[in-house]
N, C-alpha and C positions, 0 to 999 in steps of 0.2 A: 465272410469270405468262405467260399466253398473249397472243396478238395482240389478241383482242377486249377483254380486261381492260385492256391498255395503251391501246387506242383510247378506252375509256370514261374511264380516268383522265386522259388528255390532254384529253378533252372537259370533264370536271369541273373540271380545273385551268385551263382556258382556254388551253392550249398547243396548238401545232400550227397548220397553215395553215387559212384560212377554208374551203377546199374539204374538208379532212379533217373539220372540225367539222360542216359541212353534211351530209356523207355519214353521219357518226355520228348526227346528228339524224334523218335519214331512216330509218336502221336501227332506231333506238329506236321510231319511229312505226310501222314496218312489221313487225318481227320480234318475236314475243312472248317468245322465249327471251332475245333480246338486251335487251328491255325489262326482264325480270325480273332479269337480271344488272346492268343499269343501276340499278334501284331498290335492289338490295342494296349495290352499291358507293356509291351516292349516300347511303344511310343511314350507311355507315361514314365517308364523307367529311364529312357534317354533324356526326357525333358527334366526330370528330377535330378539326374546325375549331372546335367549340364549347368545347373544353377550354381552360381558362385556363393559361397558362404560368407556372410558378413563377419569380419573379424574385428574385435575392438582395437582401438588405437594402441600404440606402444605404451602410452602413459596412462592407460585406463586404470590399472590397479593403483598407481600413485594418486591419480585424481580422486578415486573412490576413498582411499585411505585419508587423503587431505580433508574431504568432506566429513568423514566420520570424526576426525579430530576436532572439527569445528562444532560438532554437536555437544550440548552440555552433558556432562557426566552425571548420571543419576546418583542419588545418595545411596543409602543402603536399601536393601529389600524391605526392611521394616518401615521405611518412610513411604514406600509405594503402596503398602497395604493399609487400608482404612480400618482402624480398630473397631469402629462401630459395626462394620460388616461381620467381623469375627464375633463380637458380642451378640449380635443379632442371631447368627447361626447357633451359637452356644445356647442362647435363651430358647430358641425354637426347639432344639433337641431336649433340653431340660424340661420344658413345659410338656412336650410330647411324652417323654418317659414318665413324668409325674402323673399325667393324665391316664396313661395306660395302667400304671400301678394302682391308681385310685379306682379305676373301673374294675380291675382285677380283684382288689380287696373288697370293693362294694358288692360284687356279685358272688363272692365266696360265702358259702353257708358255714359259719363257724360253729354251729350247734351240733353238727353231726360228729359222731365218733368214727374215727378211721378204723377200718377193718384190718389194718396192718399192725401186727405185733412184731416188735424188734426182737431178734433172738438175743439171748443172754450170752455174753462171752466174758469169761474170767481170764484176766491176764495172769501169766505165771508169776509166782513169787520171785522177786528180784532183790537180792541183798546188796544195797549200795555201800555198805560199810567197808567192803573190800576196795572200792574205787574212790570213795570220797574220804580222803584223809588230809592231814596237814600239808603233805607234799603237793598234792594236786591243787589244793587251794592256793598255796604259795605260787605255783606255776601259773595259775589262772590270773592272780593279781599282778604278777610280774609282766605277763603279756599285755594285760589291760593298761598298765602304766606305760609300756613301750608304745602302744598304739596311741594313747592320749598324747604323749610327748611328740610323736611323729605328726599328728594332726595339728598340735599347737605350733610346731615349727613351720608347717605349711601355712598356717594362718598368719604368723608373724612375717614370713617372707613375702606374702602377697599384700600385706598392709602397706599403704603408701608411707614413705618416710616424711614425717612432719617437718624435720629440720632441713631437708633438702628443698622444700617448697619455699622457705623464707629466705 
């Protein structure tokens, strides 16, 4: 669509600024080619605007929902996914990674010495006797016991009750 057609469509739809509509009106009055294009697009606009839109019946939504309710409900998403496909994809990537690593290690020349010397770094002396004493060890064991009891309680509360099943 060129600029003239867009200008006429904006004029027919009533969009655009007042200045643009006034300018388009002047072009229609003065230019015969522009007026012919305007008449053609105006006839299209009138024929499109005179069309009646088909509306669905009043019970359309209810009918659609009734049809949906008749459809069988799928199980879980896990039942829809074939495990063989997942295993196949996993095997493909594992074989590809293994092959790439094999080629990498095969082509590596292990006999050469590297020219990179790592710099030596000495850690500062750190005296742990000030921090590790009987009090910190007791606190550590106490928190470990609390964590273990919390996890054991969670395990027991999730375990099915065998007496309730009989």
